[in-house]
N, C-alpha and C positions, 0 to 999 in steps of 0.2 A: 439515274435520280442517286443524289449522295446519300450515303448512310449516316444518321444520327449520329455525331461525336455523341459517346458514352459520358456519361455524368464522374464528374473524377472522385476516386475514395477514400474518404479521410480515413480511414482503420487504416493501419495499426504498426505498419511495420519500418524499418528506417529508410527506407525508403520513400515514403510517403513523409516525410519529415518538414520539408521546406511545403508540399501542396498544405499539410496543417497549419503553417504559421500565415499563409496564404487566407484561412478560411473559417479559420476560428475567431472568434472574436475579444478582447479584455472580458468585455461583460458575463461575455458566454462561461470561460473559464473562473474568476470572480462568483458566478451564480454556482456552480456546480460543485467548488468547491466550498461558500460558505451554506450551500444544502449539506452538504455531506458534516460539515463541524455542526450544525446545527440541529440534529439529528441523531447522530450517532453518538454511541456511549462505552466508557471502556475502551478494550482489547478490538470491539465489534468495528471498532471504526476501519480495520482493514479492509473486513466484509462489505462494508457501506463502501472504501473508494473502490474496490472492484467492480460493485454494483453498477455503479456510477462514471469509473472512467472506461471498462472494459464494453460490461452488459447495454449499456443507456447511450452510454456517448459515442463509444466506438474510438477512441482518441488510441488507444494504445493496446493489443493482444495478451493471452493471459503468456506469451512469456513476456514478454516485454516487461511486462505488470513484476512477474518473479522475478526480473533481473533487477528492477527499479526498488524492488521490496529488499533485495536481498544487501542492495546498497544501501539503502537507508538504514537498516536494523546494523550495519556495522560502521555507522556514522555518528558521533554525537547527537543528543535530543532525540526528541521526538520523531516518532514513524512515519506522523501523520503530517508531523509540518515539516519531515524529509521528504518525504514524496508528494506534499504538494509544489514543493521546491521543485526537485525535478522534472515530474509532470509539466508544470508551469514553464520551466525551462523547454524544454523540448518541444513545445506546443508553440509557446510564440518568445521565447528568450528573457532577456531579466523581466521587463515590463509583462508577462506570463505569469513568470513564478512570485515577483511580486502581487501579485492580482490573486493567483493563489493561495500564497502563503497569508493576507489577508484576511481571505474569504475563509479559510478554515480554521485560524485563530479569532474571528470577531465575536463568531455568534458564542464560543464557550466565555469570551472574556469579559464580554456582556454580562453575562448569564451569571458567572462568580462572583461580578460586581455586586449585581442586586443581590445572592445568595448570603453574599458575608453583609450584607449593609441586616438581612432580615433576621440571619442568626445571630446579631447584634441588641435584635430586638425582642426576639423569641428565641430562647436558647433549651426550647423543649426540642429533641432532635428526633424522637421516636416517627414521627409523619415519614425525615428526610432518610430516616435510615431504613424504613419498611421496604419506601421507594426505592430505593439505592440495591435494596435485597430484589425487588420484583423485576429491576434491568436489567442485574448483573447475570441473570440465566437466561436472560433471551441475548443478551452481546457474546456470549462463552455458545450459546445454540451459534449464533451467527458467524462466526469465529470458526466455528467447526463445519462449518460447513461449504464458506468459502475455501479452509485446510482441502477437503474433500475435493472439493470441484478443482484449483489448483492442483491438486499431486495427482489427478486421474493423464493431466495434463504434462505434467513437468518430470515422472517417474516413469518416466518408460524404459528404462534399464535395471538390473537386478543392481549394478554398482550405484543408480542411483538412491535408490532404497536402501543400502548398505551405509551410504553416508549421512545420510537419514536417522537412521537408528542409533550411529555412533555421535553425533551430534545431541540425541535424545539422550541417550547414556551418560554423557560426558557431563550435560547440567542438570538431568534430575537426581540418579544416581552417584555419579561421582561429585558431585555439589562443584564443579569447576566453573569459573566465573567467566560469560556471554563471551567476552572481548576476546579471552583466552583463547575459547574453544572454537571460538569464528581464526582467526588466527592458523591455529594449526589445522584444523578440520578443511579450511577450506583455502590453505596452501596446500593442503593433502591433493583434495582433490583439485585446486589447479593444476599441478604436476600430472595427476593419474589422466586427467578429459586432454593437457596437453602434449602430452609424452606420452602416454602408457598406454593409451589406446593405439596409435601410431605406432610404438615398436611392436604392438599384438597383431596387427594389422601386418605390418611387413612378415 
């Protein structure tokens, strides 16, 4: 009796990308990013993206998520929209990128249009300011949790931690621009991981 064929794995690595494109619909991509765009606040959107893409749907793993996030941060524009384009393209090509981009941007665009209209009618901003202060702490907490979760898997060696500390020091203490830090530290890291470790092993 022939054994049952196992169900295809939709998670994660590069080898599964063609499989992903066969099984994930454009509506699923749009809905997932629409939900993220409708329920996330401020910098906390990175946490929402990881929760949705890695934990809930399993479309990418943590390693791939960090790689895509790094690319998003080095490119102009918002991290969320950059991530939407990269992940959508990874899942379903150009149409997937468009679906993800519209999904993540549409809730905020509609909400801001409504808020702008209301603001013109009622200029008392005390309730709005109070609401923003309330969600600010939650967004910061979510971002911190996501950083710790990703850090456990990404910072596995002492040199990983050193590059992290150098980046934080350059941005927070030396007040260097983020693009300059990314170019300098990123280039150094590429050289180190590409040739430095190889030379040491030899």
